[in-house]
C-alpha positions, -999 to 999 in steps of 0.1 A, spaced: -609 -772 -663 -636 -763 -689 -657 -783 -712 -677 -765 -739 -708 -780 -755 -732 -764 -780 -754 -748 -753 -736 -755 -720 -702 -750 -704 -690 -773 -676 -663 -755 -656 -649 -748 -622 -668 -722 -602 -657 -686 -599 -665 -660 -572 -686 -641 -597 -709 -672 -598 -720 -667 -562 -753 -651 -569 -764 -678 -593 -752 -706 -570 -772 -691 -541 -803 -689 -564 -798 -726 -573 -790 -740 -538 -810 -718 -514 -839 -742 -518 -849 -767 -491 -859 -794 -516 -825 -792 -534 -803 -788 -503 -820 -817 -485 -804 -841 -511 -769 -827 -509 -745 -837 -482 -724 -805 -480 -752 -780 -486 -773 -767 -457 -805 -746 -459 -806 -717 -459 -777 -712 -483 -764 -677 -484 -739 -657 -504 -713 -662 -476 -719 -700 -480 -715 -697 -518 -682 -679 -514 -669 -705 -489 -680 -733 -513 -662 -717 -542 -630 -710 -522 -630 -745 -508 -631 -759 -543 -600 -738 -551 -580 -745 -520 -587 -781 -514 -588 -791 -551 -623 -806 -548 -638 -816 -581 -668 -794 -581 -681 -780 -614 -708 -756 -624 -731 -759 -655 -734 -726 -673 -759 -717 -700 -735 -705 -727 -757 -677 -743 -771 -664 -710 -738 -667 -691 -759 -680 -661 -750 -709 -638 -779 -733 -636 -763 -761 -616 
């Protein structure tokens, strides 16, 4: 699934997003508010998170800055 807006794209996560996902979630203040995210959040955790989304059909999405092609959430 993919939804494009003027500046953002809402879409399912890809393995290539793992670096950006780690950057966003490897933060104690962020992870403390998320049930399934534990701190520290590593690249291995990101890959598992992405694969779980694909195999279990979870409805997780990422927000990507369109021009920068960077996942921000």
